[in-house]
C-alpha positions in Angstrom: 110.9 95.6 106.1 110.1 99.1 106.4 106.3 100.7 105.5 106.2 104.6 104.2 103.0 106.3 103.8 103.4 109.2 101.2 100.9 110.7 99.0 97.8 108.5 100.8 99.5 105.5 99.2 101.2 102.7 101.4 104.5 101.9 100.3 106.5 98.8 101.2 110.4 98.7 101.1 111.5 95.2 101.2 115.3 93.9 100.5 115.1 90.7 100.9 112.2 88.8 101.3 110.9 85.2 100.7 107.7 85.4 98.5 106.0 82.3 98.7 108.4 80.1 96.2 110.3 82.8 95.0 113.4 84.4 97.2 114.5 88.0 96.3 118.4 87.9 96.3 121.2 90.3 98.0 123.6 92.1 95.7 126.2 92.0 98.2 126.6 90.7 101.6 126.4 94.6 103.2 124.0 96.1 100.6 120.1 95.3 100.1 118.5 96.8 96.6 115.5 98.3 97.8 112.3 97.9 95.5 109.2 100.0 96.0 106.0 100.2 94.0 102.3 100.6 94.7 99.4 98.9 92.2 96.8 102.5 92.0 94.1 101.1 90.1 92.0 99.3 91.2 92.0 100.4 94.5 91.8 97.8 97.6 87.9 96.6 97.3 87.8 98.5 94.2 85.5 97.3 90.8 86.5 96.5 87.5 83.6 96.4 85.3 83.1 95.5 81.6 85.1 93.4 78.8 88.8 95.3 79.7 89.5 97.3 82.3 93.2 99.5 82.5 95.2 98.2 85.6 98.1 100.6 86.9 100.5 101.8 89.1 104.2 102.4 89.6 107.7 100.8 90.4 111.3 101.5 91.4 114.3 99.3 92.1 117.5 100.6 92.8 119.2 99.2 89.6 115.9 99.4 87.4 113.0 97.5 86.8 113.1 94.6 84.5 109.5 94.0 84.6 106.1 93.6 86.3 104.2 90.9 86.6 100.5 90.7 87.6 99.1 87.9 89.2 94.9 87.4 89.9 94.0 84.4 91.9 97.2 83.3 91.8 97.5 82.8 88.3 99.7 84.5 86.5 97.2 86.8 83.7 100.4 89.0 81.8 103.1 91.3 82.4 102.7 95.3 82.5 103.9 97.8 80.3 106.5 99.6 82.1 107.6 103.5 81.6 104.9 105.6 82.2 105.2 109.4 83.3 105.4 109.5 86.9 106.7 113.1 88.2 104.6 112.8 91.7 107.0 109.6 92.2 110.3 111.2 91.0 109.4 114.2 93.8 108.8 111.6 96.2 111.6 109.5 95.2 114.7 111.7 94.1 117.5 109.6 95.1 115.8 106.9 92.5 116.6 107.7 88.7 114.0 106.1 87.3 111.5 107.8 89.2 109.8 110.0 86.5 109.4 106.6 84.2 108.2 104.7 87.1 104.6 104.2 86.0 103.6 100.5 84.7 100.1 99.5 83.2 97.7 96.2 81.5 94.6 96.1 79.8 93.3 93.4 81.7 90.7 90.8 79.9 87.9 90.6 82.3 85.7 88.3 80.2 87.4 84.8 81.4 86.8 85.9 85.1 83.8 85.1 86.7 81.9 88.3 88.3 82.6 88.7 91.9 85.7 89.0 94.3 89.0 88.6 93.1 92.7 89.1 94.4 95.6 90.6 92.7 99.2 90.5 93.2 101.7 92.9 91.8 105.4 91.3 91.6 108.3 93.8 90.8 111.6 92.3 89.6 114.6 94.3 89.3 117.1 94.3 86.4 119.7 92.8 89.5 117.6 90.1 89.9 115.6 91.0 93.2 111.8 89.8 93.7 108.9 91.0 95.6 105.3 91.4 95.9 103.0 94.3 96.9 100.6 93.0 99.1 97.5 91.2 97.9 94.3 93.5 96.6 91.0 92.4 96.9 88.5 93.6 93.9 85.5 92.5 92.2 84.7 92.0 88.6 81.1 93.2 87.0 80.4 92.2 83.7 77.9 94.5 81.7 74.5 93.4 81.2 73.9 92.6 78.0 
């Protein structure tokens, strides 16, 4: 596993790793499929406020991203919408053909979440079947006063 720091964001390059009870797999014995990504919002330790919040980031995989799943407090919440414009990622990673459309986002319903501390994990699955969890990101939920 390699860690790069680019554009002020720590990026993990992962080939084959065990993520809890999910293990990513090798495409062949001689090549590994890199998966890269970032959770841009919320920032580590940030606050999400109100009834809903837009959560987003970017994801790349050598053979394309099939899906991005969002987990809060170790519970699946939803799948993200893929294909957002990210010219910065295309410029930073020109060898990935889908870099310009690597953005993802989701409108997260905060109503069922208690106020206070939570943890978000973003899971990226490539079209080739490899799976990688980005590092857990702590955040707070604050509901607006009524």
